[in-house]
Backbone as CSV, one residue per row, in Angstrom:
resi,resn,N_x,N_y,N_z,CA_x,CA_y,CA_z,C_x,C_y,C_z
1,MET,-30.652,75.951,-1.404,-30.948,74.953,-2.423,-29.814,73.941,-2.453
2,ALA,-30.163,72.651,-2.528,-29.144,71.605,-2.483,-28.261,71.592,-3.726
3,LEU,-28.809,71.989,-4.875,-28.024,72.105,-6.104,-28.389,73.398,-6.809
4,THR,-27.412,74.199,-7.152,-27.638,75.389,-7.968,-27.577,74.987,-9.441
5,PRO,-28.003,75.858,-10.353,-27.817,75.560,-11.781,-26.355,75.292,-12.131
6,GLU,-25.442,76.011,-11.500,-24.011,75.807,-11.761,-23.586,74.402,-11.345
7,ALA,-24.022,73.971,-10.154,-23.691,72.624,-9.686,-24.369,71.568,-10.555
8,THR,-25.564,71.884,-11.018,-26.273,70.973,-11.924,-25.489,70.765,-13.203
9,ARG,-24.938,71.836,-13.752,-24.143,71.730,-14.980,-22.912,70.842,-14.751
10,THR,-22.307,70.959,-13.574,-21.154,70.108,-13.245,-21.528,68.636,-13.343
11,LEU,-22.692,68.267,-12.809,-23.132,66.872,-12.833,-23.547,66.442,-14.236
12,SER,-24.242,67.318,-14.931,-24.682,66.987,-16.289,-23.491,66.780,-17.214
13,THR,-22.496,67.633,-17.070,-21.293,67.517,-17.889,-20.573,66.200,-17.622
14,ALA,-20.696,65.706,-16.386,-20.059,64.433,-16.023,-20.865,63.227,-16.476
15,GLY,-22.011,63.463,-17.116,-22.800,62.374,-17.656,-23.945,61.914,-16.780
16,LEU,-24.241,62.627,-15.716,-25.346,62.252,-14.844,-26.611,62.986,-15.262
17,GLU,-27.756,62.312,-15.124,-29.040,62.974,-15.340,-29.484,63.596,-14.020
18,VAL,-29.853,64.851,-14.052,-30.293,65.567,-12.849,-31.777,65.878,-12.968
19,VAL,-32.533,65.497,-11.953,-33.972,65.728,-11.922,-34.265,66.735,-10.813
20,VAL,-34.954,67.809,-11.148,-35.215,68.897,-10.199,-36.723,69.104,-10.078
21,GLU,-37.178,69.264,-8.844,-38.595,69.549,-8.626,-38.924,70.974,-9.090
22,GLU,-40.012,71.122,-9.769,-40.447,72.426,-10.275,-40.562,73.437,-9.143
23,GLY,-39.956,74.597,-9.332,-40.035,75.675,-8.356,-39.137,75.500,-7.149
24,ALA,-38.329,74.451,-7.118,-37.514,74.173,-5.926,-36.520,75.288,-5.622
25,GLY,-35.986,75.921,-6.664,-34.971,76.945,-6.438,-35.505,78.358,-6.345
26,GLN,-36.808,78.513,-6.429,-37.405,79.854,-6.515,-37.050,80.719,-5.316
27,GLY,-37.107,80.150,-4.102,-36.838,80.939,-2.901,-35.416,81.457,-2.827
28,ALA,-34.492,80.797,-3.518,-33.099,81.224,-3.525,-32.748,81.999,-4.794
29,GLY,-33.748,82.242,-5.637,-33.526,83.031,-6.843,-33.069,82.248,-8.047
30,PHE,-33.272,80.923,-8.052,-32.859,80.093,-9.181,-34.097,79.604,-9.921
31,ALA,-34.268,80.064,-11.150,-35.463,79.751,-11.931,-35.368,78.367,-12.563
32,ASP,-36.529,77.784,-12.834,-36.570,76.484,-13.510,-35.834,76.534,-14.843
33,ALA,-35.960,77.658,-15.550,-35.307,77.789,-16.853,-33.791,77.669,-16.735
34,ALA,-33.236,78.177,-15.622,-31.786,78.083,-15.421,-31.362,76.633,-15.218
35,TYR,-32.203,75.850,-14.555,-31.878,74.435,-14.370,-31.968,73.686,-15.706
36,ARG,-32.989,73.993,-16.486,-33.106,73.337,-17.796,-31.901,73.680,-18.673
37,ALA,-31.485,74.945,-18.621,-30.335,75.363,-19.430,-29.051,74.688,-18.981
38,SER,-29.036,74.231,-17.734,-27.849,73.539,-17.195,-27.912,72.039,-17.396
39,GLY,-28.982,71.562,-18.082,-29.073,70.157,-18.417,-30.008,69.342,-17.550
40,ALA,-30.734,69.981,-16.632,-31.620,69.239,-15.739,-32.962,68.961,-16.393
41,VAL,-33.624,67.929,-15.897,-35.011,67.646,-16.233,-35.854,68.183,-15.072
42,VAL,-36.754,69.095,-15.346,-37.598,69.683,-14.307,-38.934,68.952,-14.302
43,VAL,-39.305,68.398,-13.138,-40.532,67.611,-13.027,-41.514,68.306,-12.094
44,ALA,-42.771,67.935,-12.199,-43.830,68.699,-11.540,-43.919,68.481,-10.037
45,ASP,-43.452,67.352,-9.521,-43.651,67.087,-8.096,-42.474,66.303,-7.527
46,ARG,-42.341,66.335,-6.202,-41.196,65.702,-5.548,-41.255,64.178,-5.640
47,ALA,-42.458,63.605,-5.693,-42.566,62.150,-5.788,-41.853,61.640,-7.033
48,THR,-41.926,62.398,-8.121,-41.252,61.993,-9.359,-39.739,62.042,-9.189
49,VAL,-39.247,62.995,-8.403,-37.809,63.055,-8.128,-37.361,61.775,-7.436
50,PHE,-38.089,61.384,-6.379,-37.725,60.177,-5.637,-37.878,58.925,-6.500
51,GLU,-38.856,58.942,-7.385,-39.100,57.784,-8.238,-37.980,57.580,-9.256
52,ARG,-37.449,58.678,-9.790,-36.473,58.584,-10.872,-35.017,58.580,-10.403
53,ALA,-34.759,59.136,-9.218,-33.367,59.360,-8.811,-32.812,58.221,-7.972
54,GLY,-31.580,57.824,-8.273,-30.870,56.866,-7.431,-30.161,57.560,-6.282
55,ILE,-29.873,58.849,-6.462,-29.276,59.680,-5.412,-30.182,60.895,-5.243
56,VAL,-30.699,61.094,-4.048,-31.563,62.236,-3.757,-30.798,63.184,-2.836
57,VAL,-30.721,64.459,-3.216,-29.981,65.433,-2.404,-30.953,66.440,-1.803
58,TRP,-30.655,66.824,-0.558,-31.434,67.864,0.118,-30.506,68.695,0.980
59,VAL,-31.032,69.779,1.533,-30.259,70.570,2.484,-30.443,69.978,3.875
60,LYS,-31.670,69.981,4.357,-32.024,69.374,5.637,-33.062,68.288,5.379
61,PRO,-33.225,67.337,6.294,-34.262,66.317,6.114,-35.620,66.964,5.887
62,PRO,-36.404,66.466,4.955,-37.681,67.102,4.607,-38.691,67.040,5.744
63,ALA,-39.592,68.023,5.747,-40.635,68.059,6.774,-41.678,66.973,6.528
64,PHE,-41.861,66.581,5.261,-42.845,65.542,4.961,-42.268,64.164,5.283
65,ALA,-43.142,63.190,5.462,-42.721,61.826,5.793,-42.072,61.168,4.587
66,LEU,-40.864,60.670,4.769,-40.183,59.999,3.662,-40.947,58.775,3.188
67,ASP,-41.686,58.138,4.072,-42.461,56.957,3.680,-43.566,57.285,2.680
68,SER,-43.866,58.587,2.524,-44.874,58.980,1.536,-44.289,59.053,0.133
69,MET,-42.974,58.897,0.017,-42.291,58.959,-1.266,-41.999,57.542,-1.783
70,PRO,-41.880,57.378,-3.106,-41.591,56.053,-3.686,-40.117,55.676,-3.550
71,LEU,-39.643,55.545,-2.301,-38.258,55.151,-2.060,-38.069,53.674,-2.372
72,ARG,-36.920,53.351,-2.939,-36.641,51.956,-3.262,-35.244,51.598,-2.770
73,ALA,-35.024,50.318,-2.556,-33.711,49.846,-2.127,-32.653,50.284,-3.131
74,GLY,-31.497,50.700,-2.612,-30.420,51.169,-3.467,-30.346,52.676,-3.570
75,THR,-31.370,53.382,-3.092,-31.365,54.848,-3.115,-30.402,55.376,-2.051
76,THR,-29.710,56.447,-2.380,-28.821,57.111,-1.427,-29.337,58.528,-1.179
77,LEU,-29.493,58.897,0.074,-29.970,60.222,0.462,-28.781,61.044,0.955
78,VAL,-28.530,62.186,0.319,-27.345,62.992,0.606,-27.749,64.348,1.157
79,GLY,-27.134,64.744,2.263,-27.399,66.067,2.825,-27.155,66.053,4.320
80,PHE,-27.562,67.106,5.000,-27.544,67.064,6.457,-28.635,66.103,6.898
81,GLN,-28.298,65.234,7.827,-29.200,64.149,8.209,-29.673,64.239,9.662
82,ASP,-29.131,65.187,10.445,-29.444,65.241,11.880,-29.319,63.843,12.494
83,PRO,-28.132,63.219,12.406,-28.006,61.796,12.743,-28.298,61.441,14.197
84,HIS,-28.154,62.385,15.116,-28.528,62.089,16.504,-30.038,62.186,16.676
85,TYR,-30.603,63.221,16.109,-32.039,63.476,16.225,-32.848,62.426,15.465
86,ARG,-32.304,61.902,14.334,-33.038,61.000,13.454,-32.419,59.591,13.410
87,ARG,-31.690,59.224,14.430,-30.961,57.950,14.412,-31.880,56.765,14.088
88,ASP,-33.039,56.706,14.755,-33.946,55.571,14.541,-34.449,55.513,13.100
89,GLU,-34.778,56.693,12.530,-35.281,56.708,11.158,-34.184,56.292,10.173
90,ILE,-32.970,56.763,10.396,-31.859,56.410,9.512,-31.596,54.904,9.560
91,ASP,-31.642,54.322,10.767,-31.448,52.877,10.903,-32.573,52.106,10.206
92,ARG,-33.791,52.616,10.336,-34.935,51.944,9.695,-34.801,51.983,8.175
93,LEU,-34.391,53.126,7.638,-34.201,53.239,6.193,-33.086,52.309,5.711
94,ARG,-32.008,52.226,6.502,-30.915,51.333,6.112,-31.395,49.892,6.054
95,GLY,-32.310,49.552,6.941,-32.877,48.205,6.911,-33.651,47.921,5.641
96,ARG,-34.103,48.984,4.958,-34.806,48.840,3.677,-33.853,48.958,2.488
97,GLY,-32.551,49.088,2.766,-31.582,49.213,1.685,-31.379,50.634,1.205
98,ILE,-31.776,51.610,2.012,-31.650,53.030,1.649,-30.577,53.656,2.530
99,GLU,-29.504,54.139,1.918,-28.378,54.685,2.668,-28.505,56.195,2.831
100,SER,-27.978,56.713,3.938,-27.986,58.149,4.216,-26.548,58.630,4.357
101,VAL,-26.141,59.555,3.499,-24.810,60.158,3.579,-24.953,61.494,4.288
102,ALA,-24.296,61.636,5.447,-24.494,62.812,6.305,-23.321,63.779,6.206
103,PHE,-23.597,64.998,5.744,-22.567,66.032,5.777,-22.185,66.355,7.223
104,ASP,-23.077,66.055,8.144,-22.802,66.296,9.559,-21.556,65.566,10.031
105,TRP,-21.222,64.445,9.393,-20.140,63.579,9.856,-18.935,63.554,8.931
106,VAL,-18.926,64.366,7.879,-17.750,64.410,6.997,-16.582,65.014,7.779
107,PRO,-15.433,64.336,7.870,-14.302,64.870,8.640,-13.817,66.199,8.060
108,ARG,-13.267,67.026,8.922,-12.709,68.294,8.471,-11.196,68.139,8.333
109,ASP,-10.759,67.831,7.124,-9.334,67.697,6.870,-9.065,67.997,5.401
110,ALA,-7.798,68.004,5.031,-7.399,68.389,3.674,-8.000,67.474,2.620
111,ALA,-8.232,66.197,2.976,-8.726,65.229,1.998,-10.216,65.389,1.716
112,THR,-10.939,66.107,2.588,-12.395,66.207,2.437,-12.876,67.637,2.249
113,THR,-11.979,68.536,1.925,-12.347,69.951,1.825,-13.515,70.185,0.873
114,GLU,-13.499,69.527,-0.284,-14.549,69.793,-1.269,-15.907,69.259,-0.829
115,PHE,-15.940,68.322,0.140,-17.200,67.776,0.639,-17.631,68.425,1.954
116,ASP,-16.854,69.364,2.458,-17.073,69.891,3.809,-18.132,70.995,3.809
117,ALA,-19.378,70.597,3.599,-20.478,71.562,3.646,-20.678,72.087,5.055
118,LEU,-20.357,71.283,6.062,-20.620,71.676,7.441,-19.856,72.940,7.835
119,SER,-18.592,73.035,7.454,-17.806,74.214,7.834,-18.391,75.482,7.226
120,THR,-18.737,75.416,5.944,-19.288,76.598,5.272,-20.620,76.998,5.873
121,MET,-21.506,76.021,6.090,-22.817,76.338,6.654,-22.693,76.800,8.106
122,SER,-21.740,76.246,8.846,-21.536,76.668,10.233,-21.070,78.107,10.298
123,ARG,-20.230,78.497,9.348,-19.739,79.879,9.314,-20.905,80.856,9.109
124,ILE,-21.806,80.510,8.216,-22.981,81.362,7.989,-23.906,81.318,9.197
125,ALA,-24.123,80.119,9.750,-25.044,79.960,10.879,-24.569,80.740,12.094
126,GLY,-23.271,80.763,12.346,-22.759,81.502,13.496,-23.061,82.984,13.406
127,ALA,-22.835,83.555,12.218,-23.103,84.982,12.023,-24.590,85.292,12.084
128,VAL,-25.394,84.458,11.416,-26.842,84.678,11.404,-27.427,84.460,12.793
129,GLY,-26.965,83.423,13.499,-27.465,83.141,14.838,-27.213,84.297,15.789
130,TYR,-26.038,84.902,15.694,-25.737,86.067,16.533,-26.710,87.201,16.231
131,ALA,-26.903,87.498,14.944,-27.784,88.600,14.550,-29.231,88.343,14.966
132,GLU,-29.700,87.094,14.795,-31.089,86.801,15.139,-31.298,86.816,16.648
133,GLY,-30.317,86.353,17.400,-30.418,86.440,18.851,-30.452,87.884,19.318
134,ARG,-29.655,88.709,18.683,-29.621,90.134,19.035,-30.975,90.794,18.797
135,ARG,-31.667,90.371,17.726,-32.980,90.961,17.420,-34.037,90.592,18.463
136,LEU,-33.799,89.514,19.198,-34.750,89.107,20.226,-34.546,89.839,21.549
137,LEU,-33.461,90.601,21.662,-33.205,91.337,22.893,-34.227,92.454,23.075
138,ALA,-34.659,92.644,24.310,-35.581,93.740,24.618,-34.851,95.070,24.485
139,ALA,-35.603,96.105,24.164,-35.031,97.425,23.876,-34.048,97.940,24.933
140,PRO,-34.322,97.770,26.236,-33.368,98.320,27.217,-31.951,97.795,27.068
141,ARG,-31.801,96.565,26.588,-30.463,96.001,26.443,-29.744,96.524,25.200
142,LEU,-30.453,97.227,24.347,-29.853,97.743,23.116,-29.470,99.219,23.221
143,THR,-29.597,99.775,24.423,-29.200,101.175,24.610,-27.692,101.302,24.792
144,ARG,-27.003,100.186,24.866,-25.542,100.134,24.989,-25.040,98.959,24.167
145,PRO,-23.733,98.883,23.923,-23.209,97.725,23.188,-23.566,96.417,23.903
146,VAL,-23.970,95.439,23.128,-24.402,94.156,23.672,-23.202,93.363,24.187
147,ARG,-23.400,92.725,25.361,-22.384,91.809,25.898,-22.766,90.391,25.503
148,ALA,-21.880,89.714,24.818,-22.173,88.360,24.340,-21.157,87.368,24.877
149,LEU,-21.636,86.151,25.057,-20.778,85.038,25.429,-21.018,83.935,24.413
150,VAL,-19.954,83.417,23.834,-20.048,82.403,22.782,-19.452,81.104,23.287
151,LEU,-20.256,80.046,23.278,-19.801,78.729,23.710,-19.326,77.944,22.500
152,GLY,-18.044,77.603,22.485,-17.478,76.853,21.367,-16.635,77.748,20.481
153,CYS,-15.475,77.245,20.101,-14.556,78.011,19.254,-14.272,77.292,17.943
154,GLY,-15.279,76.574,17.441,-15.187,76.007,16.108,-15.557,77.061,15.077
155,VAL,-15.879,76.637,13.882,-16.185,77.570,12.802,-17.378,78.453,13.149
156,ALA,-18.457,77.863,13.662,-19.651,78.645,13.986,-19.383,79.615,15.126
157,GLY,-18.684,79.147,16.143,-18.396,80.017,17.273,-17.553,81.214,16.895
158,LEU,-16.520,80.990,16.099,-15.659,82.101,15.677,-16.424,83.074,14.787
159,ALA,-17.354,82.556,13.977,-18.175,83.444,13.149,-19.097,84.288,14.014
160,ALA,-19.638,83.709,15.085,-20.481,84.469,16.000,-19.677,85.551,16.707
161,VAL,-18.454,85.211,17.114,-17.574,86.214,17.733,-17.322,87.372,16.763
162,ALA,-16.997,87.042,15.524,-16.710,88.072,14.525,-17.931,88.935,14.230
163,ALA,-19.142,88.338,14.326,-20.362,89.088,14.018,-20.573,90.253,14.970
164,ALA,-20.058,90.152,16.181,-20.230,91.244,17.145,-19.639,92.546,16.628
165,ARG,-18.563,92.429,15.842,-17.921,93.641,15.324,-18.809,94.378,14.333
166,THR,-19.671,93.644,13.625,-20.539,94.295,12.636,-21.607,95.146,13.298
167,PHE,-21.842,94.936,14.589,-22.831,95.729,15.326,-22.181,96.697,16.302
168,ASP,-20.840,96.770,16.306,-20.112,97.602,17.274,-20.455,97.228,18.704
169,ASP,-20.679,95.938,18.949,-20.935,95.457,20.296,-19.621,95.283,21.046
170,GLU,-19.732,95.000,22.347,-18.537,94.688,23.118,-17.862,93.442,22.541
171,LYS,-16.564,93.345,22.727,-15.870,92.143,22.293,-16.382,90.965,23.113
172,PRO,-16.880,89.909,22.462,-17.483,88.797,23.201,-16.468,88.024,24.031
173,THR,-16.993,87.312,25.001,-16.211,86.312,25.722,-16.397,84.982,25.006
174,ALA,-15.293,84.341,24.646,-15.346,83.051,23.967,-14.976,81.954,24.951
175,VAL,-15.759,80.882,24.956,-15.520,79.755,25.852,-15.116,78.551,25.009
176,GLY,-13.937,77.996,25.270,-13.459,76.840,24.534,-13.055,75.723,25.476
177,ASN,-12.757,74.580,24.912,-12.347,73.451,25.757,-10.857,73.149,25.635
178,ARG,-10.125,74.011,24.885,-8.686,73.815,24.739,-7.996,75.172,24.703
179,LEU,-6.868,75.278,25.415,-6.119,76.531,25.408,-5.642,76.889,24.011
180,ALA,-5.466,75.856,23.148,-4.991,76.100,21.789,-5.978,76.940,20.981
181,GLN,-7.223,77.046,21.447,-8.236,77.826,20.731,-8.144,79.324,21.026
182,ARG,-7.354,79.677,22.022,-7.289,81.071,22.457,-6.907,82.022,21.325
183,ALA,-5.861,81.689,20.579,-5.374,82.588,19.528,-6.442,82.830,18.467
184,ALA,-7.130,81.762,18.039,-8.173,81.917,17.023,-9.316,82.768,17.550
185,ALA,-9.656,82.617,18.828,-10.741,83.408,19.414,-10.394,84.889,19.421
186,PHE,-9.175,85.211,19.825,-8.770,86.624,19.836,-8.672,87.183,18.419
187,GLU,-8.195,86.371,17.484,-8.107,86.829,16.092,-9.488,87.132,15.522
188,ALA,-10.494,86.359,15.939,-11.863,86.588,15.460,-12.494,87.822,16.084
189,GLY,-11.932,88.272,17.219,-12.469,89.474,17.835,-12.926,89.330,19.266
190,ALA,-12.603,88.217,19.908,-12.998,88.026,21.300,-12.212,88.962,22.214
191,GLY,-12.857,89.390,23.285,-12.168,90.202,24.281,-11.568,89.368,25.385
192,TYR,-12.175,88.206,25.622,-11.705,87.292,26.665,-11.843,85.854,26.146
193,PHE,-11.004,84.993,26.671,-11.111,83.570,26.365,-11.166,82.802,27.665
194,VAL,-12.155,81.919,27.794,-12.328,81.115,29.005,-12.112,79.650,28.655
195,PRO,-11.053,79.014,29.172,-10.867,77.575,28.938,-11.756,76.798,29.910
196,ASN,-12.805,76.198,29.409,-13.767,75.513,30.264,-13.328,74.080,30.560
197,ARG,-13.722,73.582,31.734,-13.423,72.204,32.116,-14.720,71.402,32.134
198,ASP,-14.579,70.101,32.328,-15.753,69.225,32.300,-16.774,69.576,33.369
199,ASP,-16.327,70.157,34.486,-17.269,70.495,35.548,-17.983,71.826,35.308
200,ASN,-17.609,72.515,34.203,-18.229,73.793,33.822,-18.026,74.895,34.862
201,ALA,-17.083,74.715,35.790,-16.866,75.717,36.830,-16.419,77.054,36.231
202,ALA,-15.530,77.003,35.228,-15.047,78.245,34.612,-16.175,78.955,33.883
203,LEU,-17.050,78.190,33.242,-18.188,78.793,32.547,-19.131,79.462,33.542
204,LEU,-19.437,78.791,34.637,-20.334,79.367,35.643,-19.753,80.655,36.223
205,GLU,-18.453,80.656,36.455,-17.807,81.859,36.972,-17.896,83.000,35.961
206,SER,-17.712,82.658,34.677,-17.792,83.678,33.636,-19.201,84.250,33.516
207,LEU,-20.212,83.388,33.608,-21.598,83.860,33.542,-21.908,84.799,34.696
208,ALA,-21.431,84.458,35.900,-21.693,85.283,37.076,-21.000,86.634,36.984
209,THR,-19.828,86.630,36.329,-19.046,87.865,36.217,-19.498,88.731,35.048
210,THR,-19.721,88.082,33.909,-20.023,88.811,32.672,-21.455,89.295,32.609
211,ARG,-22.395,88.492,33.106,-23.821,88.796,32.980,-24.167,89.148,31.527
212,PRO,-23.985,88.217,30.615,-24.167,88.526,29.192,-25.625,88.817,28.840
213,ASP,-25.801,89.611,27.795,-27.129,89.838,27.225,-27.502,88.704,26.280
214,LEU,-26.484,88.155,25.620,-26.686,87.176,24.564,-25.692,86.035,24.733
215,VAL,-26.196,84.806,24.680,-25.334,83.622,24.721,-25.580,82.832,23.441
216,VAL,-24.526,82.571,22.689,-24.636,81.800,21.449,-23.954,80.456,21.660
217,CYS,-24.718,79.382,21.535,-24.230,78.024,21.798,-23.838,77.343,20.489
218,THR,-22.574,76.983,20.351,-22.092,76.346,19.114,-21.217,75.134,19.399
219,ALA,-21.071,74.737,20.662,-20.078,73.734,21.045,-20.540,72.323,20.703
220,VAL,-19.851,71.709,19.759,-20.103,70.311,19.418,-18.933,69.811,18.571
221,HIS,-18.496,68.580,18.824,-17.519,67.938,17.945,-18.285,67.237,16.839
222,ARG,-17.865,67.438,15.603,-18.634,66.856,14.505,-18.702,65.336,14.656
223,GLY,-19.912,64.847,14.484,-20.142,63.423,14.640,-20.445,63.003,16.061
224,SER,-20.410,63.960,17.005,-20.657,63.623,18.409,-21.901,64.343,18.922
225,ARG,-22.351,63.927,20.082,-23.460,64.597,20.731,-22.950,65.885,21.378
226,ALA,-23.754,66.938,21.325,-23.348,68.226,21.890,-23.234,68.121,23.415
227,PRO,-22.196,68.713,24.009,-22.071,68.684,25.473,-23.107,69.604,26.117
228,ARG,-23.633,69.196,27.237,-24.610,70.019,27.960,-23.841,71.016,28.827
229,LEU,-23.822,72.264,28.435,-23.046,73.289,29.120,-23.902,74.215,29.972
230,LEU,-25.105,74.517,29.499,-26.000,75.403,30.254,-27.067,74.565,30.952
231,GLU,-26.740,74.079,32.138,-27.715,73.394,32.970,-28.527,74.458,33.718
232,GLN,-29.466,74.017,34.543,-30.330,74.969,35.234,-29.533,75.938,36.094
233,GLU,-28.459,75.458,36.723,-27.630,76.336,37.555,-27.091,77.506,36.751
234,ALA,-26.687,77.225,35.513,-26.178,78.293,34.649,-27.293,79.233,34.236
235,LEU,-28.452,78.703,33.885,-29.571,79.547,33.465,-30.038,80.453,34.591
236,ASP,-29.914,79.989,35.830,-30.320,80.801,36.977,-29.431,82.031,37.156
237,LEU,-28.228,81.981,36.569,-27.316,83.127,36.670,-27.622,84.204,35.639
238,LEU,-28.454,83.888,34.650,-28.768,84.839,33.592,-29.966,85.692,33.996
239,GLY,-29.913,86.946,33.641,-30.996,87.847,33.996,-32.165,87.763,33.039
240,SER,-33.309,88.252,33.475,-34.496,88.293,32.623,-34.211,89.083,31.355
241,GLY,-34.617,88.523,30.225,-34.386,89.172,28.938,-33.132,88.708,28.235
242,THR,-32.279,87.953,28.925,-31.116,87.371,28.258,-31.586,86.390,27.184
243,VAL,-30.930,86.393,26.056,-31.293,85.500,24.947,-30.211,84.445,24.773
244,VAL,-30.639,83.190,24.696,-29.738,82.067,24.422,-30.096,81.511,23.048
245,VAL,-29.147,81.528,22.121,-29.331,80.953,20.790,-28.555,79.641,20.751
246,ASP,-29.261,78.533,20.607,-28.615,77.214,20.601,-28.573,76.694,19.170
247,LEU,-27.398,76.776,18.549,-27.251,76.338,17.165,-27.144,74.829,17.032
248,VAL,-26.939,74.123,18.138,-26.643,72.689,18.051,-27.753,71.839,18.672
249,ALA,-28.979,72.334,18.626,-30.098,71.608,19.241,-30.278,70.224,18.658
250,LYS,-30.096,70.078,17.335,-30.326,68.786,16.705,-29.241,67.761,17.072
251,ALA,-28.151,68.221,17.687,-27.129,67.311,18.194,-27.260,67.136,19.709
252,GLY,-28.383,67.532,20.254,-28.626,67.386,21.682,-28.667,68.696,22.432
253,GLY,-28.068,69.747,21.852,-28.139,71.074,22.452,-27.134,71.303,23.562
254,ASN,-26.597,72.519,23.621,-25.731,72.919,24.734,-26.545,73.360,25.943
255,CYS,-27.801,73.733,25.713,-28.647,74.281,26.770,-29.737,73.277,27.146
256,VAL,-29.935,73.077,28.442,-30.905,72.104,28.925,-32.337,72.488,28.564
257,ALA,-32.576,73.784,28.330,-33.941,74.254,28.078,-34.269,74.393,26.595
258,THR,-33.336,74.051,25.715,-33.573,74.212,24.276,-34.644,73.255,23.788
259,VAL,-35.549,73.788,22.965,-36.541,72.980,22.271,-36.304,73.189,20.782
260,ALA,-36.050,72.118,20.051,-35.718,72.238,18.631,-36.801,72.988,17.870
261,ASP,-36.375,73.952,17.067,-37.240,74.727,16.182,-38.292,75.546,16.922
262,LYS,-37.974,75.963,18.144,-38.907,76.799,18.895,-38.168,77.882,19.681
263,THR,-38.899,78.940,20.023,-38.411,79.963,20.928,-39.254,79.896,22.188
264,VAL,-38.608,79.701,23.326,-39.333,79.568,24.591,-38.808,80.591,25.580
265,THR,-39.698,81.063,26.447,-39.319,81.976,27.523,-39.435,81.223,28.840
266,LEU,-38.333,81.162,29.581,-38.286,80.418,30.825,-38.924,81.225,31.958
267,PRO,-39.257,80.593,33.079,-39.877,81.310,34.201,-39.064,82.502,34.693
268,ASN,-37.724,82.454,34.557,-36.905,83.586,35.010,-36.739,84.660,33.940
269,GLY,-37.467,84.523,32.808,-37.430,85.551,31.769,-36.365,85.360,30.715
270,VAL,-35.557,84.324,30.825,-34.542,84.039,29.812,-35.219,83.453,28.574
271,VAL,-34.819,83.926,27.402,-35.371,83.461,26.131,-34.381,82.490,25.492
272,VAL,-34.854,81.288,25.144,-34.003,80.272,24.507,-34.588,79.968,23.133
273,THR,-33.764,80.050,22.096,-34.282,79.904,20.731,-33.418,78.981,19.883
274,HIS,-34.065,78.336,18.924,-33.389,77.499,17.931,-34.265,77.409,16.695
275,ARG,-33.619,77.326,15.533,-34.307,76.895,14.315,-33.331,76.090,13.487
276,SER,-33.871,75.286,12.601,-33.046,74.263,11.954,-32.088,74.780,10.896
277,ASN,-32.402,75.862,10.240,-31.625,76.215,9.053,-31.293,77.701,9.031
278,TYR,-30.375,78.115,9.884,-29.980,79.526,9.922,-29.396,80.014,8.596
279,PRO,-28.623,79.207,7.848,-28.092,79.703,6.579,-29.157,80.070,5.553
280,ALA,-30.413,79.602,5.746,-31.474,79.972,4.805,-31.714,81.475,4.770
281,SER,-31.236,82.187,5.783,-31.363,83.654,5.778,-30.446,84.296,4.740
282,ARG,-29.469,83.558,4.247,-28.575,84.033,3.187,-28.608,83.002,2.059
283,PRO,-29.741,82.880,1.388,-29.976,81.745,0.499,-29.038,81.637,-0.693
284,VAL,-28.644,82.755,-1.279,-27.815,82.677,-2.487,-26.411,82.192,-2.145
285,ALA,-25.777,82.860,-1.176,-24.419,82.458,-0.784,-24.403,81.036,-0.246
286,ALA,-25.398,80.709,0.581,-25.446,79.370,1.162,-25.663,78.314,0.078
287,SER,-26.532,78.598,-0.874,-26.824,77.632,-1.931,-25.607,77.362,-2.812
288,HIS,-24.870,78.403,-3.160,-23.684,78.201,-4.006,-22.640,77.347,-3.285
289,ALA,-22.400,77.642,-2.011,-21.409,76.877,-1.259,-21.873,75.444,-1.038
290,TYR,-23.134,75.297,-0.676,-23.666,73.969,-0.398,-23.769,73.142,-1.678
291,GLY,-24.217,73.780,-2.763,-24.354,73.076,-4.032,-23.032,72.525,-4.545
292,ALA,-21.952,73.272,-4.330,-20.636,72.794,-4.763,-20.234,71.538,-3.993
293,ALA,-20.490,71.541,-2.675,-20.162,70.365,-1.864,-21.038,69.180,-2.244
294,THR,-22.316,69.452,-2.507,-23.237,68.382,-2.884,-22.826,67.749,-4.208
295,ALA,-22.499,68.578,-5.199,-22.086,68.054,-6.503,-20.831,67.193,-6.366
296,ALA,-19.879,67.646,-5.555,-18.652,66.866,-5.356,-18.964,65.522,-4.712
297,MET,-19.884,65.518,-3.729,-20.234,64.264,-3.064,-20.970,63.311,-4.016
298,VAL,-21.874,63.848,-4.815,-22.616,63.014,-5.765,-21.664,62.383,-6.777
299,LEU,-20.713,63.161,-7.262,-19.738,62.616,-8.216,-18.916,61.505,-7.574
300,ARG,-18.559,61.692,-6.322,-17.782,60.657,-5.633,-18.598,59.370,-5.501
301,ILE,-19.865,59.512,-5.132,-20.730,58.331,-4.980,-20.936,57.651,-6.330
302,ALA,-21.188,58.451,-7.366,-21.451,57.893,-8.692,-20.229,57.151,-9.237
303,ARG,-19.041,57.700,-8.997,-17.821,57.065,-9.505,-17.497,55.787,-8.751
304,ALA,-17.986,55.702,-7.486,-17.718,54.505,-6.684,-18.740,53.410,-6.946
305,ALA,-19.851,53.761,-7.625,-20.898,52.767,-7.850,-20.443,51.731,-8.872
306,PRO,-20.826,50.478,-8.709,-20.446,49.449,-9.681,-21.087,49.698,-11.040
307,GLU,-20.406,49.322,-12.066,-20.941,49.465,-13.414,-22.173,48.569,-13.595
308,VAL,-23.197,49.128,-14.231,-24.415,48.353,-14.519,-24.283,47.741,-15.893
309,PRO,-24.376,46.402,-16.022,-24.203,45.776,-17.334,-25.273,46.238,-18.321
């Protein structure tokens, strides 16, 4: 949920009116009554939210067409925006006077900690992605500890490495693009660290040697397009039944065979999977963390807005 009742109270206390769609928090365990008690106005449909709100917050871009909503110039849309995947739509909306604030591009530094929803959600996504990829493994691969290879040593990658310990799997191999990442990878629980180069030669060698059961793709610099690390040559080194979980599909994907929001089986038997919102598997924890970042961002936008006479 983009705003919890607690985050709603923060905004209401600051003098903002909060409008919530009826039943919006139900899946995460937040009742309409809790939002009303926190000062929100609960309305029957999403169109009324868009009609009344100058700032609209979401977790991920909605599945419905935004053009079906009563959007007006001056509206600000806050949340994950999938800016590479939705670049044309974001530009078109800006042409109508509608701005999009993307958590995807908030820098990770001391000055932006309270707005850094990406780090928190990436930490959850890395752990959930590892677990969901493991569930897709065929039974023969689960008769022994799973061998995993994790691409990327950012927040999501380190969380995926750490998740292996919860299943008593082998210590994963972590692949990074800087030697400075080695210490963090080992601290998270990696058994090996591979410093990859632009030609992916080290990665290909690791795939040929390790023969992983599970590959978790997390490599992307925030605000940039994801590097293509698993080309066909790499996929050919994986055995039938290997599972590839690509967490960065909406940024272009680390794997050449990734299809956003789908699970596909390649001709060689490798399974490649992605879905848009892995943190939704832990809705309460994710909502509290995300709601705090959203409330902080809304307050910042509201305080920067010019006074209306």
